[in-house]
C-alpha positions as CSV (number, residue, x, y, z in Angstrom):
1,M,86.9,86.1,95.7
2,I,86.8,87.2,92.1
3,K,85.7,84.4,89.8
4,R,87.5,85.7,86.7
5,K,90.9,85.5,88.3
6,N,92.7,82.3,87.5
7,Y,95.2,81.9,90.3
8,Y,96.8,78.8,88.6
9,E,97.5,80.9,85.5
10,I,98.9,83.8,87.5
11,L,101.4,81.5,89.2
12,G,102.1,79.5,86.1
13,V,101.0,76.2,87.6
14,T,98.1,73.7,87.1
15,P,95.4,72.3,89.4
16,D,97.6,69.1,89.6
17,S,100.6,71.0,91.0
18,D,101.5,70.1,94.6
19,E,102.5,72.5,97.4
20,A,106.2,72.4,96.6
21,E,105.6,73.3,92.9
22,I,103.3,76.2,93.9
23,K,105.8,77.5,96.4
24,A,108.7,77.3,94.0
25,S,106.8,79.1,91.3
26,Y,105.7,81.8,93.7
27,R,109.3,82.4,94.9
28,R,110.6,82.6,91.4
29,L,107.9,85.1,90.3
30,A,108.1,87.1,93.6
31,R,111.9,87.6,93.1
32,K,111.4,88.7,89.5
33,Y,108.5,91.1,90.0
34,H,109.1,92.4,93.5
35,P,108.6,96.2,93.7
36,D,112.2,96.6,94.7
37,V,113.3,95.1,91.3
38,N,110.3,96.2,89.1
39,P,108.6,99.2,90.6
40,D,106.2,99.4,87.6
41,K,105.0,95.8,88.2
42,E,103.5,96.5,91.6
43,D,99.9,95.4,90.6
44,L,101.3,92.2,89.1
45,F,103.3,91.4,92.3
46,K,100.1,92.0,94.4
47,A,98.2,89.5,92.1
48,I,101.0,86.9,92.5
49,T,101.0,87.3,96.3
50,E,97.2,87.0,96.4
51,A,97.2,83.8,94.2
52,Y,99.9,82.2,96.5
53,E,98.0,83.1,99.7
54,V,95.0,81.1,98.3
55,L,96.7,78.2,96.7
56,S,99.2,77.6,99.5
57,N,96.4,77.2,102.0
58,K,94.6,73.8,101.7
59,M,91.2,75.0,102.9
60,K,91.3,78.1,100.8
61,R,92.5,76.2,97.7
62,A,89.7,73.6,98.1
63,Q,87.1,76.4,98.3
64,Y,88.6,78.2,95.3
65,D,88.6,75.0,93.2
66,T,85.0,74.2,94.1
67,L,83.7,77.7,93.3
68,N,85.6,78.0,90.0
69,G,85.3,74.4,88.7
70,F,88.9,73.3,88.9
71,F,89.5,69.5,89.2
72,K,92.6,67.3,89.1
73,S,93.0,65.5,85.7
74,Q,92.0,61.9,85.1
75,K,95.1,60.1,83.6
76,T,94.7,57.4,80.9
77,N,97.6,55.4,79.4
78,T,97.8,54.6,75.6
79,S,100.4,52.8,73.6
80,S,100.9,55.7,71.1
81,Q,101.2,58.7,73.4
82,K,102.0,59.9,76.9
83,A,99.2,60.6,79.3
84,E,97.6,64.0,78.7
85,Q,96.2,66.3,81.4
86,E,92.8,67.7,80.9
87,Y,91.2,70.4,83.1
88,K,87.7,71.5,83.4
89,F,87.3,75.2,82.9
90,N,84.2,77.4,82.4
91,S,83.1,77.2,78.8
92,S,84.0,80.9,78.2
93,E,87.6,80.2,79.4
94,D,88.3,77.0,77.3
95,P,92.0,77.4,76.4
96,I,92.0,75.2,73.2
97,N,88.8,75.7,71.2
98,N,90.0,77.3,68.0
99,K,93.1,75.8,66.2
100,K,92.9,78.4,63.4
101,N,93.7,81.4,65.6
102,S,96.9,83.3,65.3
103,E,99.7,82.6,67.8
104,D,98.7,85.7,69.8
105,E,95.1,84.6,69.8
106,K,96.0,81.1,71.0
107,L,98.1,82.5,73.8
108,K,95.2,84.8,74.8
109,N,92.7,81.9,74.8
110,R,95.0,79.7,76.8
111,F,95.8,82.3,79.5
112,S,93.5,84.8,81.2
113,D,93.5,88.4,80.0
114,F,95.7,89.3,82.9
115,W,98.4,86.7,82.3
116,Y,98.3,87.5,78.5
117,D,99.0,91.2,79.1
118,F,101.7,90.3,81.6
119,K,103.5,88.0,79.1
120,K,103.6,90.7,76.5
121,T,104.7,93.6,78.8
122,S,107.2,91.4,80.6
123,N,108.9,90.4,77.3
124,N,109.2,94.0,76.3
125,F,110.6,94.9,79.7
126,N,113.2,92.1,79.6
127,K,114.4,93.5,76.2
128,K,115.1,96.9,77.6
129,K,115.2,97.8,81.3
130,E,113.4,101.0,81.9
131,K,115.3,103.9,83.4
132,I,113.9,105.3,86.6
133,S,113.6,109.1,86.3
134,P,114.2,111.5,89.2
135,V,111.1,113.1,90.6
136,N,111.3,116.6,92.3
137,G,109.7,117.0,95.7
138,D,106.5,119.0,96.1
139,D,106.5,122.6,97.3
140,I,104.9,123.4,100.7
141,F,102.7,126.5,101.3
142,S,102.0,128.0,104.7
143,D,101.0,131.3,106.4
144,I,102.8,133.3,109.0
145,T,101.5,136.3,110.9
146,I,103.7,139.2,112.1
147,S,103.2,142.5,113.8
148,L,103.7,146.0,112.5
149,K,106.8,146.1,114.8
150,D,108.1,143.1,113.0
151,V,107.5,144.9,109.7
152,A,109.5,147.9,110.9
153,Q,112.4,146.0,112.5
154,G,112.5,142.6,110.8
155,T,112.4,139.4,112.9
156,T,113.1,135.7,113.0
157,R,110.5,133.0,113.6
158,T,110.8,129.3,114.3
159,I,107.9,127.5,112.6
160,N,106.7,123.9,112.6
161,I,106.2,122.5,109.1
162,M,104.6,119.2,108.1
163,H,106.8,117.3,105.6
164,T,106.2,114.1,103.7
165,V,109.4,112.0,104.0
166,Q,110.5,108.5,103.0
167,C,109.3,105.7,105.2
168,P,112.1,104.9,107.6
169,L,111.2,101.2,107.6
170,C,110.6,100.2,104.0
171,K,112.8,103.1,102.6
172,G,110.0,104.0,100.1
173,R,109.6,100.5,98.7
174,K,106.1,100.1,100.2
175,F,106.5,96.3,100.8
176,I,108.5,94.2,103.2
177,N,108.8,90.5,102.5
178,G,105.8,90.6,100.2
179,A,103.5,92.4,102.7
180,K,102.5,96.1,103.0
181,C,104.9,98.0,105.2
182,T,103.3,98.4,108.7
183,V,104.7,101.9,109.2
184,C,103.5,103.6,106.1
185,S,100.6,101.2,105.2
186,G,102.1,100.6,101.7
187,K,102.4,104.3,100.8
188,G,106.2,104.5,100.9
189,D,106.2,107.8,102.8
190,V,105.1,109.2,106.2
191,S,104.3,112.7,107.6
192,D,106.9,114.3,109.8
193,H,107.2,117.7,111.6
194,K,110.3,119.8,111.1
195,K,111.2,123.0,112.9
196,I,112.7,125.7,110.6
197,T,114.0,129.1,111.7
198,V,113.1,131.8,109.1
199,K,114.5,135.3,108.9
200,I,111.8,137.9,107.9
201,P,113.3,141.1,106.4
202,K,112.2,144.6,107.3
203,N,109.4,146.3,105.4
204,V,107.8,143.1,104.2
205,K,104.4,143.7,102.7
206,N,101.1,142.1,103.7
207,G,100.4,139.2,101.3
208,A,104.1,138.9,100.3
209,K,105.5,135.4,99.8
210,L,108.9,134.3,101.1
211,R,110.6,131.5,99.3
212,I,112.9,129.2,101.4
213,S,114.7,127.0,98.9
214,G,114.9,123.3,99.5
215,E,112.7,123.2,102.6
216,G,109.7,121.6,100.8
217,N,109.1,117.8,100.5
218,P,112.1,115.7,99.5
219,G,112.6,114.5,96.0
220,K,112.8,110.9,94.9
221,N,115.3,109.0,92.8
222,G,117.7,111.8,93.1
223,G,115.2,114.6,92.4
224,K,115.5,118.0,94.0
225,N,113.7,118.9,97.2
226,G,110.7,121.2,96.8
227,D,110.6,124.8,98.3
228,L,108.8,126.3,101.2
229,F,106.6,129.3,100.5
230,L,105.5,131.5,103.4
231,K,102.6,134.0,102.9
232,I,103.0,137.0,105.1
233,K,100.0,138.3,107.1
234,V,100.5,141.6,108.9
235,E,98.4,142.1,112.0
236,T,96.0,145.0,111.6
237,S,95.8,147.9,114.1
238,S,93.3,150.7,114.5
239,K,96.0,153.2,115.6
240,I,99.0,152.2,113.5
241,K,99.1,151.8,109.7
242,Y,101.6,152.2,107.0
243,E,101.6,153.0,103.3
244,G,104.8,152.6,101.3
245,L,107.6,153.6,103.7
246,N,105.4,156.0,105.7
247,I,103.9,155.1,109.1
248,Y,100.6,156.6,110.2
249,Y,100.0,156.9,113.9
250,E,97.0,157.8,116.0
251,L,98.4,159.7,119.0
252,P,96.3,160.6,122.1
253,I,97.0,163.9,123.9
254,T,95.5,165.4,127.1
255,P,93.3,168.6,127.1
256,F,96.0,170.6,128.9
257,E,98.7,169.4,126.3
258,A,96.4,170.6,123.5
259,V,95.8,174.0,125.2
260,L,99.3,174.7,126.5
261,G,101.4,173.0,123.8
262,G,105.0,171.9,124.4
263,D,107.2,168.9,123.8
264,I,105.7,165.5,124.2
265,L,107.2,162.0,123.7
266,V,106.0,159.9,120.8
267,P,106.7,156.1,121.1
268,T,108.1,154.5,117.9
269,F,109.5,151.1,117.1
270,E,113.0,152.4,117.6
271,G,112.3,154.3,120.8
272,N,110.7,157.6,121.8
273,V,111.0,160.8,119.7
274,K,110.0,164.4,120.6
275,L,107.1,166.2,119.0
276,K,106.6,169.9,119.6
277,L,102.9,170.7,119.9
278,P,101.8,174.3,119.3
279,K,99.5,176.0,121.7
280,Q,95.8,175.4,121.2
281,T,96.3,172.2,119.1
282,N,93.0,170.9,117.8
283,S,92.0,167.2,117.8
284,G,92.7,165.7,114.3
285,Q,95.7,167.8,113.5
286,K,98.5,166.0,111.6
287,F,102.2,166.3,112.3
288,R,105.1,164.8,110.1
289,L,108.2,163.5,111.8
290,A,110.7,163.2,108.9
291,G,112.9,160.1,108.7
292,Q,111.0,158.1,111.4
293,G,109.3,155.7,109.0
294,L,110.4,152.5,107.4
295,V,113.8,152.1,105.8
296,D,114.4,150.6,102.4
297,G,118.1,150.8,101.4
298,S,118.8,154.5,101.0
299,K,115.1,155.5,101.2
300,I,113.5,156.4,104.5
301,G,109.9,157.1,105.1
302,D,108.2,159.5,107.6
303,L,106.1,159.1,110.7
304,I,102.8,161.0,110.3
305,V,101.0,161.6,113.6
306,T,97.3,162.5,113.9
307,V,96.6,163.8,117.4
308,H,93.3,163.2,119.3
309,I,92.3,164.8,122.5
310,E,91.4,162.3,125.1
311,I,90.2,162.6,128.7
312,P,92.1,160.4,131.2
313,C,90.1,157.4,132.4
314,S,90.5,158.4,136.1
315,L,90.7,161.9,137.5
316,S,91.7,163.0,141.0
317,D,89.5,165.2,143.1
318,D,91.9,168.1,142.6
319,E,91.8,167.7,138.8
320,I,88.0,167.7,138.9
321,K,88.0,170.9,141.0
322,L,90.3,172.5,138.5
323,Y,88.0,171.6,135.6
324,E,85.1,173.0,137.6
325,K,87.0,176.2,138.1
326,L,87.9,176.3,134.4
327,K,84.2,175.9,133.6
328,K,83.3,179.0,135.6
329,L,86.1,181.0,134.1
330,S,85.2,180.0,130.5
331,Q,83.1,182.7,128.7
332,Q,83.2,181.3,125.1
333,N,80.4,179.2,123.6
334,I,82.2,177.0,121.1
335,R,78.8,175.7,119.6
336,E,77.2,179.1,118.9
337,N,78.0,179.1,115.2
338,L,77.4,175.4,114.6
339,L,74.3,176.0,112.3
340,N,75.8,178.9,110.4
341,G,78.2,176.7,108.4
């Protein structure tokens, strides 16, 4: 319990006030400074509620009075004046010890600093009710990973986004009947998942950001919703890459295709296309297939294929016999000029 807080002053009652007076004062102040009515007075409302919880409980009130030196007044009757109530305060909190102070100073001496500040701010507030301004919702940022096929063809994705939305129980007011909302714990909002279907256009670049308007966190007091920003991450591949509108492709071919040449089928994102290999094609040779790259409006890129000779993983006995026969027939040493540059 904080010694400097004077719960009697906060509720505007005295140590002689009974339970009915304390309850009536609390109800009056709670209605006036409830966050639903005065959102800017939330701290004051909490202090009023805290004071009432102590003073409305006989045991807590007795402990509070003992610890802070509050005693009921001794009444004496005189013929010239009515009985006057006197209260014992800490010497540093004596409310009437300097009659020469200004009106503001007298008020500050009589009430705690908290109640003094409250009186001044509440008077100003009553003169002119503050206008609640709309607050725009925050933007949400997330990543999404797509394949190179998605880049070439475009795609749609359903993603799960975490939103911050108004508490369904307290409707953003944070308190219900003077107590913190049990759903949002007094925050006024809760987290919620929302599924959103997003269309990803063709030819989107790695690192690009897509903006989905109005799918961010909701605004408050009539403010606009925030936006959702999706950062695109394109899956990397050791065999397929692209630069601009051109696609670069690592294409494996067999030894006999390299020697004999002929038409082979090259798989693309739009289906297979034919590539005519010349006879005795070397590993590392490049071939350009015009118009088979990415499309951007009237512009179309190319597919650039680099061939690599690869031995199949499994060979039949007949294939091995043929390679053995080829070995016997071969007369050329392809490494004889290796050191001659």
